[in-house]
C-alpha positions as CSV (number, residue, x, y, z in Angstrom):
1,X,123.8,127.6,65.4
2,X,123.5,130.2,68.0
3,X,126.1,133.0,67.5
4,X,128.1,134.1,70.2
5,X,128.3,138.1,71.3
6,X,130.4,140.4,73.3
7,X,127.1,142.7,73.7
8,X,125.6,141.4,77.4
9,X,122.5,143.5,76.6
10,X,119.3,141.6,77.3
11,X,117.7,142.4,73.8
12,X,121.2,141.1,72.6
13,X,120.8,138.2,74.7
14,X,117.4,137.3,73.5
15,X,118.3,137.5,70.1
16,X,121.5,135.3,70.7
17,X,119.1,132.3,72.0
18,X,116.9,133.0,69.4
19,X,113.9,133.8,72.5
20,X,112.2,136.1,70.5
21,X,111.6,134.0,67.7
22,X,110.0,131.4,70.2
23,X,106.5,131.9,71.3
24,X,105.7,128.3,72.2
25,X,106.0,126.4,75.1
26,X,106.2,123.0,73.8
27,X,109.6,121.4,72.2
28,X,111.3,118.0,71.9
29,X,114.8,119.4,71.0
30,X,114.1,119.1,66.8
31,X,111.2,121.8,67.0
32,X,109.1,124.1,68.8
33,X,105.0,123.3,69.2
34,X,102.7,125.5,67.8
35,X,101.0,125.7,71.3
36,X,97.8,128.1,71.9
37,X,97.4,127.4,75.5
38,X,97.2,130.1,77.9
39,X,99.5,133.3,78.1
40,X,102.7,133.6,81.0
41,X,104.8,136.7,80.8
42,X,107.8,136.5,82.6
43,X,108.1,139.6,84.1
44,X,111.5,140.0,85.4
45,X,111.6,140.9,89.1
46,X,115.0,143.6,88.7
47,X,112.8,146.3,86.8
48,X,109.2,144.9,86.1
49,X,109.5,144.1,82.3
50,X,108.2,141.8,80.7
51,X,110.4,139.7,79.1
52,X,109.0,137.6,76.9
53,X,105.4,136.0,76.7
54,X,104.8,132.4,76.4
55,X,101.7,130.3,75.3
56,X,101.4,127.6,77.7
57,X,101.5,124.2,76.6
58,X,98.3,122.0,76.4
59,X,97.6,118.5,77.5
60,X,97.5,117.4,73.8
61,X,100.9,119.1,73.5
62,X,102.2,117.2,76.4
63,X,100.9,114.1,74.8
64,X,103.0,114.4,71.6
65,X,106.5,115.4,74.1
66,X,105.9,112.1,75.5
67,X,105.0,110.0,72.6
68,X,108.5,111.6,71.4
69,X,110.1,110.7,74.4
70,X,109.1,107.2,74.6
71,X,110.4,106.4,70.6
72,X,113.8,108.2,71.4
73,X,114.4,106.2,74.2
74,X,114.5,103.1,72.6
75,X,117.1,104.1,70.0
76,X,118.9,106.6,73.3
77,X,119.2,103.6,75.5
78,X,121.2,101.8,73.3
79,X,123.9,104.1,72.6
80,X,127.1,102.7,74.5
81,X,127.2,105.1,77.9
82,X,130.6,106.9,77.1
83,X,129.8,107.7,73.9
84,X,126.4,109.4,75.6
85,X,129.2,110.6,77.9
86,X,131.0,112.6,74.9
87,X,127.6,114.2,74.3
88,X,127.2,115.9,77.9
89,X,130.8,116.7,77.9
90,X,130.1,118.9,74.1
91,X,127.2,120.3,76.1
92,X,129.2,121.4,79.0
93,X,131.8,123.1,76.1
94,X,128.8,124.8,74.8
95,X,127.8,126.5,78.5
96,X,131.6,127.6,79.0
97,X,130.7,129.1,75.7
98,X,127.2,130.6,76.7
99,X,128.3,131.2,80.5
100,X,128.1,134.7,80.5
101,X,125.1,135.6,78.5
102,X,122.8,132.7,80.0
103,X,124.0,133.6,83.5
104,X,123.0,137.2,82.9
105,X,119.8,135.7,81.7
106,X,119.5,134.0,84.9
107,X,119.9,137.0,87.1
108,X,117.4,139.3,85.2
109,X,114.8,136.9,84.8
110,X,115.0,135.3,88.6
111,X,116.5,138.6,90.2
112,X,119.5,136.9,91.9
113,X,122.8,138.5,91.5
114,X,124.8,138.4,88.4
115,X,127.6,136.7,90.3
116,X,125.2,134.0,91.0
117,X,123.6,133.7,87.5
118,X,127.5,133.1,86.6
119,X,127.9,130.8,89.8
120,X,124.6,128.9,88.5
121,X,126.0,128.1,84.9
122,X,128.8,127.0,86.5
123,X,127.4,124.4,88.5
124,X,125.5,123.2,85.1
125,X,129.4,122.5,83.6
126,X,130.5,121.0,86.8
127,X,127.5,118.4,86.8
128,X,128.0,117.6,83.5
129,X,131.9,117.1,84.2
130,X,131.2,115.0,86.7
131,X,128.3,112.6,84.7
132,X,131.0,112.5,81.7
133,X,133.4,110.4,83.8
134,X,130.3,108.6,85.8
135,X,129.7,107.3,82.3
136,X,132.5,105.1,82.2
137,X,131.7,104.0,86.2
138,X,128.0,103.0,85.8
139,X,129.2,99.6,87.9
140,X,127.1,96.7,89.6
141,X,128.5,94.2,91.6
142,X,129.3,90.3,91.3
143,X,128.3,87.8,93.8
144,X,129.4,84.4,94.8
145,X,126.6,81.9,94.0
146,X,126.0,79.3,96.5
147,X,125.6,76.8,93.7
148,X,128.7,75.3,91.9
149,X,129.2,76.6,88.0
150,X,126.8,79.6,88.6
151,X,127.7,83.5,88.6
152,X,125.9,86.3,90.0
153,X,125.7,89.4,89.3
154,X,124.3,93.1,89.7
155,X,123.5,95.3,86.9
156,X,121.9,98.9,86.2
157,X,119.6,100.1,83.2
158,X,117.9,103.2,82.0
159,X,114.3,104.1,83.8
160,X,112.9,105.5,80.5
161,X,111.4,108.9,81.0
162,X,112.1,111.1,83.1
163,X,110.2,114.2,84.5
164,X,111.6,117.1,85.7
165,X,109.8,119.8,87.8
166,X,112.1,122.6,88.8
167,X,111.4,125.5,90.8
168,X,112.0,129.4,90.0
169,X,114.9,129.8,92.5
170,X,117.6,127.8,90.3
171,X,116.1,127.8,86.9
172,X,118.8,126.0,85.0
173,X,121.1,124.4,87.6
174,X,118.6,121.8,88.9
175,X,117.3,121.0,85.2
176,X,120.8,119.8,84.6
177,X,121.8,118.2,88.0
178,X,119.0,116.0,86.7
179,X,119.4,115.6,82.9
180,X,123.5,115.0,83.1
181,X,123.1,112.4,85.1
182,X,120.0,111.0,83.3
183,X,121.2,110.7,79.7
184,X,124.5,109.6,80.5
185,X,122.2,106.6,82.3
186,X,120.3,106.4,78.6
187,X,117.0,107.8,80.2
188,X,115.1,110.6,78.1
189,X,114.1,113.8,80.0
190,X,111.1,116.0,79.7
191,X,110.8,118.9,81.8
192,X,108.6,121.7,83.3
193,X,110.4,124.8,84.7
194,X,108.8,127.3,86.6
195,X,106.1,129.3,85.0
196,X,108.0,132.4,86.9
197,X,111.5,131.8,84.9
198,X,110.3,130.0,81.4
199,X,112.8,132.2,79.6
200,X,115.9,130.7,80.8
201,X,114.7,126.9,79.8
202,X,113.7,127.8,76.1
203,X,117.8,129.3,76.1
204,X,119.0,126.0,77.8
205,X,116.7,124.0,75.2
206,X,118.3,126.2,72.0
207,X,121.5,125.4,73.6
208,X,121.1,121.6,73.7
209,X,119.4,121.3,70.8
210,X,123.2,122.8,69.3
211,X,125.1,119.6,70.6
212,X,122.2,117.4,70.4
213,X,121.8,118.2,66.3
214,X,125.9,118.1,65.9
215,X,125.8,114.4,67.2
216,X,122.8,113.0,65.9
217,X,120.7,112.6,69.3
218,X,117.3,111.4,68.8
219,X,114.4,113.6,68.8
220,X,112.6,113.6,72.0
221,X,115.8,113.0,74.5
222,X,115.4,116.7,75.6
223,X,111.5,117.6,75.8
224,X,110.4,120.8,77.3
225,X,106.9,121.6,78.3
226,X,106.0,124.6,79.7
227,X,102.8,125.5,81.9
228,X,101.2,125.6,85.4
229,X,100.5,123.4,87.6
230,X,98.1,121.4,85.7
231,X,101.2,120.3,83.6
232,X,102.9,118.9,86.8
233,X,99.7,116.8,87.3
234,X,99.8,115.0,84.4
235,X,103.6,114.3,84.4
236,X,103.0,112.9,88.2
237,X,99.5,110.8,87.3
238,X,101.2,109.3,83.9
239,X,102.3,105.8,84.8
240,X,104.5,106.0,81.0
241,X,107.0,108.6,83.2
242,X,108.8,106.1,86.3
243,X,110.8,108.9,87.5
244,X,109.7,112.8,88.4
245,X,112.0,114.6,89.9
246,X,110.4,117.5,92.0
247,X,112.0,120.5,93.3
248,X,109.9,123.2,95.3
249,X,107.9,123.9,98.0
250,X,106.9,120.6,100.8
251,X,103.0,121.1,99.7
252,X,104.1,120.7,96.2
253,X,106.2,118.1,97.1
254,X,103.3,115.9,98.9
255,X,101.0,116.6,96.3
256,X,103.8,115.0,94.0
257,X,104.8,112.2,95.9
258,X,101.2,110.9,97.2
259,X,100.3,111.1,92.7
260,X,103.8,109.1,91.8
261,X,103.3,106.7,95.0
262,X,99.7,105.8,94.5
263,X,100.7,104.3,90.8
264,X,104.0,102.8,92.5
265,X,105.9,105.4,90.3
266,X,109.9,106.7,91.7
267,X,110.3,110.4,93.1
268,X,113.3,112.2,93.8
269,X,111.7,115.1,96.0
270,X,114.1,118.2,96.9
271,X,111.6,120.6,99.1
272,X,111.6,122.9,101.5
273,X,114.2,123.9,104.2
274,X,114.6,125.5,107.6
275,X,117.9,125.5,108.1
276,X,120.3,126.5,110.8
277,X,123.9,127.4,111.7
278,X,124.8,126.9,115.6
279,X,127.6,129.3,116.8
280,X,129.5,127.9,120.0
281,X,131.5,130.0,122.2
282,X,135.0,128.8,120.3
283,X,133.2,129.8,117.2
284,X,135.7,132.3,114.8
285,X,133.3,135.1,114.4
286,X,135.8,136.0,111.1
287,X,133.9,133.1,109.8
288,X,130.6,133.2,111.5
289,X,129.6,136.5,109.9
290,X,130.3,136.2,105.7
291,X,128.4,132.5,106.3
292,X,125.3,133.5,108.3
293,X,125.0,136.9,105.7
294,X,125.4,135.5,102.7
295,X,123.2,132.2,104.0
296,X,120.6,134.7,104.9
297,X,120.6,137.5,102.4
298,X,121.9,135.7,98.8
299,X,119.4,135.3,96.2
300,X,117.3,137.4,98.7
301,X,117.0,134.6,101.3
302,X,115.2,132.1,98.4
303,X,117.5,129.4,98.6
304,X,116.2,126.1,99.7
305,X,119.9,125.9,101.8
306,X,118.7,129.9,102.9
307,X,120.3,130.3,106.7
308,X,116.9,130.9,108.2
309,X,118.0,130.5,112.2
310,X,121.0,131.5,114.0
311,X,121.2,129.2,117.2
312,X,123.8,131.3,119.5
313,X,125.3,130.7,123.3
314,X,124.2,132.7,125.7
315,X,127.9,133.5,126.4
316,X,128.5,135.5,122.8
317,X,124.6,136.2,121.8
318,X,125.2,139.8,122.5
319,X,128.2,139.7,120.6
320,X,127.1,138.2,117.6
321,X,124.2,140.2,117.6
322,X,125.9,143.7,117.5
323,X,127.6,142.4,114.4
324,X,125.4,141.1,112.9
325,X,123.0,144.4,112.9
326,X,126.2,146.4,112.0
327,X,127.0,144.1,109.3
328,X,123.5,144.3,107.5
329,X,123.4,148.0,107.7
330,X,126.3,148.0,105.3
331,X,124.1,146.0,102.8
332,X,123.7,147.4,99.4
333,X,120.0,146.2,97.9
334,X,119.6,146.7,94.0
335,X,120.1,145.8,90.7
336,X,121.4,142.0,90.8
337,X,123.3,143.2,87.8
338,X,125.2,145.7,89.1
339,X,127.7,144.2,91.2
340,X,128.2,146.0,94.0
341,X,124.6,145.2,95.1
342,X,124.8,142.2,97.7
343,X,120.9,141.7,97.4
344,X,118.5,142.1,94.3
345,X,115.0,141.2,94.4
346,X,112.9,138.3,95.6
347,X,110.8,137.0,92.6
348,X,107.1,138.7,92.8
349,X,104.7,140.8,94.5
350,X,103.4,137.5,96.2
351,X,106.9,137.1,97.9
352,X,106.9,140.4,99.1
353,X,103.0,139.8,100.8
354,X,104.1,136.6,101.9
355,X,107.5,138.2,103.3
356,X,105.2,141.3,105.3
357,X,102.9,138.5,106.5
358,X,105.7,136.7,108.0
359,X,106.9,139.5,109.6
360,X,103.9,140.5,111.3
361,X,103.2,137.0,112.4
362,X,106.4,137.2,114.2
363,X,105.5,140.1,116.0
364,X,102.2,138.8,116.8
365,X,103.9,135.7,118.4
366,X,106.4,138.0,120.5
367,X,109.2,138.3,118.2
368,X,111.4,141.3,118.4
369,X,112.6,142.9,114.9
370,X,116.2,144.6,115.3
371,X,116.8,144.7,112.1
372,X,113.6,146.1,110.4
373,X,112.1,144.7,107.1
374,X,110.2,146.6,104.5
375,X,109.5,147.2,101.0
376,X,111.8,149.4,98.9
377,X,110.1,152.2,96.9
378,X,111.3,154.9,94.7
379,X,114.2,155.0,91.5
380,X,115.5,151.5,91.1
381,X,112.7,149.7,92.7
382,X,109.7,150.3,90.8
383,X,109.3,146.4,90.2
384,X,107.6,146.5,93.4
385,X,110.3,143.5,94.7
386,X,112.7,145.0,96.2
387,X,112.7,144.3,100.2
388,X,114.8,144.8,103.4
389,X,116.7,141.3,104.7
390,X,115.4,141.2,108.2
391,X,116.6,140.2,111.5
392,X,114.4,139.1,114.5
393,X,114.9,137.5,118.2
394,X,112.6,134.9,118.3
395,X,112.2,131.5,119.3
396,X,112.4,127.9,118.0
397,X,108.7,127.1,119.1
398,X,107.1,129.8,117.0
399,X,104.8,128.5,114.5
400,X,106.1,131.2,111.9
401,X,109.3,129.5,112.8
402,X,108.7,126.2,112.4
403,X,107.7,127.0,108.9
404,X,110.2,128.3,106.1
405,X,109.8,131.4,104.2
406,X,111.1,132.0,101.1
407,X,112.4,135.6,101.8
408,X,115.5,137.1,103.9
409,X,114.0,136.9,107.3
410,X,116.3,135.6,109.5
411,X,115.4,134.3,113.5
412,X,118.6,134.4,115.9
413,X,117.8,132.5,119.5
414,X,119.5,131.3,122.1
415,X,120.9,128.4,123.6
416,X,122.8,127.7,126.5
417,X,124.4,125.1,128.2
418,X,126.1,121.8,126.3
419,X,125.9,121.7,122.4
420,X,123.5,119.2,122.5
421,X,120.7,121.4,123.4
422,X,121.6,123.5,120.5
423,X,121.3,120.6,118.4
424,X,118.0,120.0,119.6
425,X,117.0,123.3,118.5
426,X,118.4,122.7,115.5
427,X,116.5,119.4,114.6
428,X,113.3,120.7,116.5
429,X,111.4,121.5,113.4
430,X,109.6,120.0,110.1
431,X,111.8,119.9,107.2
432,X,115.8,118.4,107.2
433,X,118.0,119.7,104.1
434,X,120.8,122.1,105.5
435,X,122.8,122.8,109.1
436,X,125.7,123.7,109.9
437,X,128.1,124.4,113.0
438,X,130.9,127.4,114.0
439,X,132.9,126.0,116.4
440,X,136.6,125.1,116.9
441,X,136.0,122.4,119.2
442,X,136.4,119.2,118.1
443,X,134.3,117.5,120.2
444,X,131.3,120.0,119.6
445,X,132.4,119.2,115.7
446,X,132.6,115.7,115.1
447,X,129.3,115.3,117.7
448,X,127.4,117.6,115.3
449,X,128.1,115.1,112.2
450,X,127.2,111.8,114.5
451,X,124.2,109.9,114.3
452,X,123.3,111.9,117.3
453,X,124.1,115.3,115.8
454,X,122.1,117.1,113.2
455,X,119.0,115.2,111.5
456,X,119.7,117.0,108.2
457,X,121.0,115.8,104.7
458,X,123.9,118.3,105.0
459,X,125.7,119.0,108.1
460,X,128.5,121.0,107.4
461,X,131.4,122.4,109.9
462,X,132.7,126.0,110.3
463,X,130.8,126.6,106.6
464,X,127.5,127.8,106.0
465,X,124.1,126.3,105.3
466,X,124.0,127.7,101.5
467,X,125.5,126.4,98.5
468,X,126.9,123.0,98.2
469,X,129.2,121.4,95.7
470,X,128.1,118.7,93.3
471,X,130.5,116.1,93.9
472,X,128.2,115.3,97.1
473,X,124.7,114.0,96.9
474,X,122.4,116.9,97.7
475,X,119.2,116.8,99.6
476,X,117.6,116.4,102.9
477,X,115.3,114.2,105.2
478,X,111.7,114.4,106.9
479,X,109.6,117.4,104.9
480,X,112.7,118.0,102.5
481,X,111.4,114.8,101.0
482,X,114.3,112.3,101.6
483,X,115.7,112.4,97.6
484,X,119.4,113.0,96.6
485,X,120.7,114.4,93.7
486,X,124.0,115.6,91.8
487,X,127.1,113.8,93.2
488,X,128.2,110.4,94.8
489,X,126.0,107.6,94.2
490,X,122.9,109.9,93.3
491,X,122.7,108.6,90.0
492,X,121.0,105.4,90.7
493,X,117.8,106.9,91.0
494,X,117.8,107.5,87.3
495,X,118.4,103.7,86.7
496,X,116.3,100.1,87.7
497,X,118.5,97.3,89.0
498,X,118.8,94.3,88.0
499,X,120.1,91.1,89.6
500,X,121.3,88.3,87.0
501,X,122.4,84.8,87.7
502,X,124.1,82.7,84.8
503,X,124.6,78.8,84.8
504,X,127.2,77.3,82.8
505,X,127.1,73.8,83.9
506,X,125.0,71.1,82.4
507,X,122.9,70.7,85.2
508,X,120.1,72.4,86.9
509,X,120.6,72.8,90.5
510,X,117.9,74.4,92.9
511,X,118.8,76.5,95.2
512,X,119.0,75.8,99.1
513,X,119.4,72.3,97.8
514,X,115.9,71.9,96.7
515,X,115.7,69.0,95.1
516,X,113.0,68.1,92.1
517,X,113.4,64.9,90.4
518,X,111.4,64.3,87.1
């Protein structure tokens, strides 16, 4: 059993989750494989420390995990859904116990603030709670038959193995968004976490094992395979995995979607965002400021729902710009475990290079940088991953604006006239994840969420683009992938639909009145 501790030092947390004893990158929940693949160092962007090293999984390890998952599915699918829900309920309770150490580990390995790390674990708890209630509501339909003495119905059955490919920016929550629902649906899960944040996945597997062992859950219901892109490719091309849920870049998603589609499998893709807030003349700046600033700099701009663009009406453009510049001047950048800091590091030096390149491209296209960016050096910034949030006056048609840059760069631009002009700019990018409007005009608000308004999967009024409650389905359109996960009826993607017709008479009338005499 994992022992609880009040010491929130990183070494104590590693010991608490038994991470230093695990240097292998594959698990079926019952044991860790003796993997001998390429070594992966998990390097904290906070201070550049190697947290731990993992031997990545091989193709043989992958095969063993899949076979164990297939075996586990035969039993797991026969458990009544409420019984599976009880297991997930206990997982939520265990996550409550370990919220602080797991949240801190997320913060240290990924670089987001400690409060955001705690918030990510809370999302895991929330989706488990949602799934527990859902385990008694996996409803179908009854349908009136055209034939007398017949009953028609639709019901849902589990798919089998769900493959989960997650990204570094939400290293634990997105996994649990999928698993909590898939498990209560009767599926088993195999998780390939980001190789940039593998340590938190080991912690999650250890917590899950504790709950599963106590409930006699078959080994293989929770599989973990740590490795690079080659593991994701194996998963995408594997006909034994009917559903692959992948979160990451549009480029990665297109590759996964193509491979899964080629074998006629199902994919749930949560890809890039290029999210905008429209700020109208009636907007309350007391709401605009925190919504825009947190949306742009929270998680160092590394959320798929981060605010990338502000579309501001001419009448208030200068006022909003001045307020933003003043607010950015008050941002504190530093160690995310220090709760007085607003902005932590980006994930690694490759992300820093991407950030610097985007600023240069923005300037080359004519952008006016009104809050200078740059890389921070010196004491406290030794990892080389701390950058300054920047603001650039730009035009929506700039090529760099049309692409998502996973960094704290905010593009601001003007619109004039009717709000429909702003909506056209908001929609005028390839991505379609999150969007928002700040307005006290009811007609503008209603237009924004109407069929002629935002073309995104998420459209908010008087809140920002960043963050989402688990009760609603999460996902986007266009190059964001079109998938939906988390709340509402997103559970249906994890199941197969079956139509049944039951004849309880002693004759066999055919549909559409067809006569067939023998």
